[in-house]
C-alpha positions as CSV (number, residue, x, y, z in Angstrom):
1,M,4.7,166.6,23.2
2,A,5.6,162.9,23.3
3,E,5.2,161.2,20.0
4,P,3.1,158.0,19.9
5,S,6.1,156.1,18.4
6,T,8.1,156.6,21.6
7,L,5.7,154.2,23.5
8,S,5.4,150.6,22.5
9,S,1.9,149.2,23.0
10,E,3.4,145.8,23.7
11,P,4.7,144.9,27.1
12,Y,8.1,143.4,27.8
13,V,7.6,139.7,28.2
14,S,10.3,137.2,29.1
15,G,10.9,135.1,26.1
16,S,9.2,137.5,23.6
17,D,10.5,137.9,20.1
18,E,13.4,140.3,19.7
19,D,11.3,142.8,17.8
20,G,9.0,143.1,20.8
21,T,5.9,141.5,19.3
22,I,3.3,140.1,21.6
23,P,3.9,136.3,22.1
24,E,1.5,133.9,20.3
25,G,-1.6,133.2,22.4
26,T,-1.9,136.7,23.8
27,P,-5.5,137.9,23.5
28,D,-6.3,140.8,21.2
29,R,-6.9,144.2,22.7
30,E,-10.7,144.0,23.0
31,A,-10.5,140.5,24.5
32,A,-7.8,141.8,26.9
33,R,-10.0,144.7,27.9
34,L,-12.9,142.5,28.8
35,E,-10.6,140.1,30.7
36,V,-8.9,142.8,32.6
37,D,-12.2,144.5,33.5
38,A,-13.5,141.3,35.0
39,L,-10.2,140.5,36.7
40,L,-9.7,143.9,38.3
41,S,-13.4,144.0,39.3
42,T,-12.9,140.7,41.2
43,V,-9.8,141.9,42.9
44,I,-11.5,145.1,44.0
45,D,-14.5,143.4,45.4
46,R,-12.5,140.8,47.2
47,E,-9.5,142.9,48.5
48,A,-10.8,146.5,48.7
49,G,-14.0,145.2,50.3
50,D,-12.2,144.2,53.5
51,P,-14.2,145.9,56.4
52,A,-11.0,146.0,58.5
53,N,-9.1,148.1,55.9
54,A,-10.5,151.6,55.8
55,W,-7.9,152.7,53.2
56,A,-8.9,149.9,50.9
57,L,-12.6,150.5,51.3
58,A,-12.2,154.1,50.2
59,H,-10.3,153.0,47.1
60,G,-13.1,150.5,46.4
61,M,-15.6,153.3,46.6
62,L,-13.5,155.4,44.3
63,A,-13.5,152.6,41.7
64,K,-17.0,151.4,42.0
65,G,-19.0,154.3,43.4
66,A,-21.0,155.3,46.4
67,D,-22.8,151.9,46.7
68,F,-19.6,149.8,46.9
69,V,-20.3,146.9,49.4
70,A,-17.8,145.6,51.9
71,T,-17.3,141.8,52.1
72,D,-19.4,141.7,55.4
73,G,-22.4,142.9,53.4
74,R,-22.5,146.5,54.7
75,L,-22.1,149.5,52.4
76,A,-18.4,150.6,52.5
77,R,-19.4,154.2,53.5
78,H,-21.3,152.9,56.5
79,V,-18.3,150.8,57.6
80,L,-16.1,153.8,57.3
81,I,-18.4,156.0,59.4
82,D,-19.5,153.5,61.9
83,D,-16.1,151.8,62.5
84,F,-13.5,154.4,61.9
85,L,-14.8,157.9,62.5
86,E,-13.5,159.7,65.6
87,A,-14.1,162.9,67.5
88,T,-11.1,165.3,67.3
89,A,-10.2,168.3,69.4
90,V,-9.6,171.5,67.5
91,P,-7.6,174.5,68.9
92,R,-9.7,177.3,70.4
93,R,-12.8,175.2,70.2
94,P,-14.5,173.7,73.2
95,D,-16.3,171.0,71.2
96,K,-14.8,168.1,69.2
97,V,-15.4,167.6,65.5
98,P,-15.7,164.3,63.4
99,S,-12.6,163.2,61.5
100,F,-10.8,160.1,60.4
101,P,-7.5,159.2,62.2
102,Q,-4.3,158.6,60.2
103,S,-4.2,155.1,61.6
104,R,-5.6,153.0,64.3
105,G,-2.9,150.8,65.7
106,A,-1.3,149.0,62.8
107,V,-4.3,149.7,60.6
108,R,-4.1,152.5,58.1
109,V,-7.2,154.6,58.0
110,E,-6.4,157.9,56.3
111,P,-2.7,158.1,55.7
112,H,-3.4,161.1,53.5
113,T,-5.4,163.8,55.1
114,D,-9.1,163.8,53.9
115,L,-8.6,160.9,51.5
116,I,-11.9,159.4,52.7
117,L,-13.6,162.8,52.7
118,K,-12.5,163.4,49.1
119,T,-13.8,160.0,48.2
120,F,-17.2,160.7,49.7
121,V,-17.4,164.0,47.8
122,E,-16.1,162.6,44.5
123,V,-18.5,159.7,44.3
124,G,-21.4,162.1,44.8
125,L,-22.8,161.5,48.2
126,P,-25.4,164.1,49.2
127,M,-24.2,166.9,51.4
128,D,-27.1,167.0,53.9
129,A,-28.0,163.4,54.5
130,P,-26.6,161.3,57.4
131,L,-23.7,159.2,56.1
132,S,-24.8,156.0,57.8
133,D,-27.9,154.6,59.6
134,R,-26.2,155.0,63.0
135,P,-27.9,157.5,65.3
136,G,-26.0,160.8,65.3
137,A,-24.1,160.0,62.1
138,P,-22.7,163.2,60.6
139,T,-23.6,164.6,57.2
140,L,-21.0,165.2,54.5
141,A,-21.4,168.9,55.0
142,A,-20.4,168.4,58.6
143,L,-17.3,166.5,57.6
144,V,-16.3,169.2,55.1
145,A,-16.7,171.8,57.8
146,S,-14.6,169.8,60.2
147,S,-11.9,169.4,57.5
148,Q,-11.8,173.1,56.9
149,L,-11.8,173.9,60.6
150,R,-8.8,171.7,61.1
151,F,-6.7,173.1,58.2
152,E,-3.7,175.0,59.4
153,P,-2.4,177.4,56.7
154,V,1.1,178.7,56.6
155,R,1.3,182.5,56.7
156,S,5.1,183.1,56.7
157,E,6.2,185.5,54.1
158,G,7.5,183.8,51.0
159,A,6.2,180.4,52.1
160,S,3.5,178.3,50.5
161,L,0.1,178.3,52.1
162,L,0.3,174.6,52.3
163,A,2.3,173.2,55.2
164,E,2.7,169.8,53.6
165,P,2.1,170.1,49.8
166,N,2.2,166.3,49.4
167,D,-0.6,165.9,51.9
168,A,-2.8,168.7,50.5
169,P,-4.4,167.5,47.3
170,W,-7.2,165.4,48.9
171,S,-8.4,168.2,51.1
172,A,-8.3,170.8,48.3
173,Q,-10.1,168.5,45.9
174,A,-12.8,167.8,48.5
175,W,-13.3,171.5,49.2
176,C,-13.5,172.5,45.5
177,Q,-15.9,169.8,44.6
178,A,-18.0,170.3,47.7
179,N,-18.2,174.0,47.0
180,A,-20.2,173.2,43.9
181,N,-22.8,171.7,46.2
182,G,-23.0,174.5,48.7
183,A,-19.9,174.2,50.9
184,P,-18.3,177.6,51.6
185,D,-15.4,179.2,49.7
186,A,-14.1,181.0,52.7
187,W,-13.9,180.0,56.3
188,T,-12.1,180.5,59.6
189,T,-9.9,177.7,60.9
190,G,-9.5,176.5,64.4
191,T,-6.2,178.4,64.6
192,A,-8.1,181.6,63.9
193,G,-6.7,182.0,60.4
194,D,-9.1,183.0,57.6
195,V,-8.8,180.9,54.5
196,T,-10.3,181.2,51.0
197,L,-10.8,178.5,48.4
198,E,-9.2,180.8,45.9
199,E,-5.9,180.9,47.8
200,V,-5.9,177.1,48.5
201,S,-6.5,176.2,44.9
202,A,-3.9,178.7,43.7
203,A,-1.4,177.3,46.1
204,L,-2.1,173.8,44.9
205,L,-1.8,174.8,41.2
206,G,1.4,176.7,42.0
207,T,2.9,173.6,43.7
208,L,2.3,171.4,40.7
209,E,3.9,174.0,38.5
210,R,7.0,174.3,40.7
211,E,7.4,170.6,41.1
212,T,7.3,170.0,37.3
213,W,9.3,173.0,36.3
214,F,12.5,171.0,35.7
215,I,10.6,169.0,33.1
216,R,9.4,172.2,31.4
217,Q,12.9,173.7,31.5
218,A,14.5,170.5,30.0
219,L,12.0,170.4,27.2
220,A,12.5,174.1,26.4
221,E,16.3,173.5,26.2
222,G,15.8,170.4,24.1
223,K,17.4,168.2,26.8
224,P,16.2,164.9,28.4
225,F,15.1,164.8,32.0
226,E,15.7,162.0,34.5
227,K,13.8,160.4,37.3
228,K,15.7,160.6,40.6
229,K,12.9,161.3,43.1
230,Q,13.3,165.0,42.4
231,G,10.3,167.4,42.2
232,I,7.1,165.6,41.1
233,F,8.7,162.2,41.3
234,G,8.9,162.5,45.1
235,F,5.2,162.9,45.5
236,T,2.7,160.2,46.3
237,C,2.0,158.0,43.3
238,G,4.4,160.2,41.3
239,G,2.3,163.3,41.8
240,A,-0.8,161.7,40.3
241,H,-3.0,162.9,43.2
242,L,-1.5,166.4,43.1
243,F,-2.5,166.5,39.4
244,Q,-6.0,165.2,40.1
245,G,-6.5,167.7,42.9
246,V,-5.5,170.6,40.6
247,E,-7.7,169.1,37.8
248,A,-10.7,168.8,40.1
249,C,-10.4,172.3,41.4
250,A,-9.9,173.7,37.8
251,A,-13.0,171.8,36.6
252,K,-15.0,173.7,39.2
253,G,-13.4,177.1,38.2
254,W,-10.7,177.3,41.0
255,P,-8.6,179.3,41.1
256,K,-10.7,182.0,39.4
257,T,-7.8,184.2,38.6
258,G,-4.5,183.5,36.8
259,D,-5.6,181.9,33.5
260,T,-6.1,178.5,35.1
261,G,-7.2,176.7,31.9
262,A,-4.1,177.5,30.0
263,R,-1.9,176.6,33.0
264,V,-3.6,173.2,33.3
265,A,-3.1,172.6,29.6
266,V,0.6,173.0,30.0
267,L,0.6,170.6,33.0
268,V,-1.2,168.0,30.9
269,D,1.5,168.3,28.3
270,L,4.2,167.8,30.9
271,Y,2.3,164.7,32.3
272,L,2.3,163.2,28.8
273,E,6.0,163.9,28.4
274,R,6.7,161.5,31.3
275,V,5.2,158.5,29.5
276,P,8.3,157.5,27.5
277,L,10.6,157.9,30.4
278,E,8.5,156.0,32.9
279,T,7.7,153.1,30.6
280,R,11.3,152.8,29.4
281,L,12.6,152.6,32.9
282,V,10.2,149.8,33.7
283,E,11.3,147.8,30.6
284,Q,15.0,148.3,31.3
285,T,14.7,147.3,34.9
286,I,12.7,144.2,34.2
287,Q,15.3,143.0,31.7
288,Q,18.1,143.7,34.3
289,Y,16.2,142.2,37.3
290,P,13.6,139.7,36.0
291,G,13.0,138.5,39.6
292,L,11.4,141.9,40.3
293,A,8.9,141.6,37.5
294,P,5.8,141.6,39.8
295,L,6.8,144.9,41.5
296,L,7.8,146.5,38.2
297,Y,4.7,145.5,36.2
298,N,2.6,146.9,39.0
299,Q,4.7,150.1,39.0
300,D,3.7,150.4,35.4
301,V,0.1,149.8,36.3
302,K,0.3,152.4,38.9
303,F,1.6,155.1,36.6
304,L,-0.5,154.3,33.6
305,G,-3.7,153.7,35.6
306,H,-3.5,157.0,37.4
307,L,-2.6,158.7,34.1
308,L,-5.7,157.3,32.3
309,E,-7.8,158.3,35.2
310,G,-6.4,161.8,35.7
311,L,-6.2,162.8,32.0
312,G,-9.5,161.1,31.3
313,K,-11.1,163.4,33.9
314,A,-9.4,166.4,32.3
315,E,-10.8,165.5,28.9
316,R,-14.3,164.8,30.5
317,D,-14.3,168.1,32.3
318,G,-13.3,170.1,29.2
319,L,-9.8,171.1,30.4
320,W,-8.1,169.1,27.6
321,T,-8.9,168.2,24.1
322,P,-6.4,165.7,22.9
323,T,-5.0,165.9,19.4
324,A,-5.0,162.9,17.1
325,D,-1.5,162.0,18.1
326,E,-2.3,162.4,21.8
327,R,-5.3,160.2,21.4
328,D,-3.1,157.5,19.8
329,L,-0.7,157.8,22.7
330,M,-3.6,157.3,25.2
331,V,-4.7,154.2,23.3
332,S,-1.1,152.9,23.5
333,V,-1.0,153.7,27.2
334,E,-4.3,151.8,27.7
335,T,-3.1,148.8,25.7
336,R,0.1,148.6,27.6
337,L,-1.8,148.7,30.9
338,L,-4.1,145.9,29.8
339,Y,-1.2,143.6,28.9
340,H,0.7,144.3,32.1
341,V,-2.3,143.6,34.3
342,L,-2.5,140.3,32.4
343,Q,1.2,139.7,33.0
344,L,0.5,140.1,36.8
345,E,-2.3,137.6,36.5
346,K,-0.1,135.2,34.6
347,L,2.5,135.4,37.4
348,G,-0.2,134.5,39.9
349,V,0.0,137.8,41.8
350,Y,-3.8,138.5,41.9
351,R,-4.8,135.1,43.0
352,D,-6.6,134.9,46.4
353,E,-4.0,132.8,48.2
354,A,-1.1,134.9,46.8
355,M,-2.6,138.2,47.9
356,D,-3.5,136.7,51.3
357,G,0.2,135.7,51.7
358,L,1.4,139.2,50.7
359,A,-1.1,140.8,53.2
360,R,0.0,138.6,56.1
361,N,3.7,139.2,55.6
362,P,4.9,142.6,57.1
363,E,7.7,142.7,54.5
364,T,5.3,142.4,51.6
365,F,2.3,144.3,53.0
366,Q,3.1,147.5,51.2
367,F,3.2,145.7,47.9
368,Y,-0.2,144.2,48.8
369,L,-1.6,147.7,49.4
370,D,0.0,148.9,46.1
371,L,-1.7,146.1,44.2
372,V,-5.1,146.8,45.8
373,G,-5.0,150.6,45.4
374,D,-3.5,150.5,41.9
375,A,-6.1,147.9,40.8
376,C,-8.8,150.4,41.8
377,H,-7.2,153.4,40.0
378,A,-6.5,151.3,36.9
379,W,-10.1,150.0,36.8
380,R,-11.4,153.5,37.3
381,G,-9.0,154.9,34.6
382,L,-10.1,152.2,32.1
383,R,-13.8,153.1,32.9
384,V,-13.3,156.8,32.4
385,Q,-11.7,156.1,29.0
386,E,-14.5,153.8,28.0
387,E,-17.0,156.5,29.0
388,L,-15.1,159.0,26.9
389,R,-15.2,156.7,23.8
390,A,-18.9,156.2,24.2
391,G,-19.5,159.9,24.2
392,R,-17.4,160.8,21.2
């Protein structure tokens, strides 16, 4: 287990004292928390509320809930259904089913399969009510059924059930959470393959275990591990979504066999063991390449925000009870996140005109998307931690 002392709660700041103390004038932690809450809330409302950016709208909903409003005044969920939903052909079916495209022209809609569906389920939309006021709008139950119908399992001997493991967490999470509200735990896909939620969730859990095995092995041997895009480091957001998919399914009791709780507990330990490595790499790289500070500070925000969100959910759902040392580590993680968000603000990155410039430039557009999505996950992660503290 990573010791709290391995993570400094202070950020690297150009011109800071050699002992790493926070420069004079930096707000205290509580003041920083309030300032960051307001700052990220503004960024989310302004940037994730763009009705032309479906991906951002889904992230805004994830952060602020089912009633998140787009900047044109419509509910984000209505914009997504009315402006982006399409009818998709399915093998061996004469009719088409509703689904979101991966993209529409240059606009990203759902670059990860079922990202929007997962968001709808996670924020608690009802299963049987129309998803917008538009005549003929589908229900959430219809979208779940469409997703399950379009799933294509791999049945080759010795192969994973999941054709693209890095693209599977959103679908699996949606199915596990929707099952608690009446969605089926077994179905037949359009390719005539029968699938069960048990095997899907087991495959997802097995994937996370395989992709983090090198960390577990290094720890068992008392050796350090590196980050070279291997295993979990090659997954979207460093595997944070894979972890959250596994956590969401485990919280609903999936898979039902194989001692899921104990296995998830090990995966939480491995996630925490990444903290010293990830944060140290950011600090070292900023000192070597100070001109990349905005990118690197946000890389830290990405990792830490997702971790606060994912592990916060694991604690909330009863899958993890942190020790005193682990709780101290989480406080350090949160403090570091707060100050690095403030560093980004100090650099002017979150300002309206700066983000508009990033969004308009094809060379910086991905950084713009990272800033928006990571602001949403960071804000949600901070809120989950705040809710946990209130309940203790």
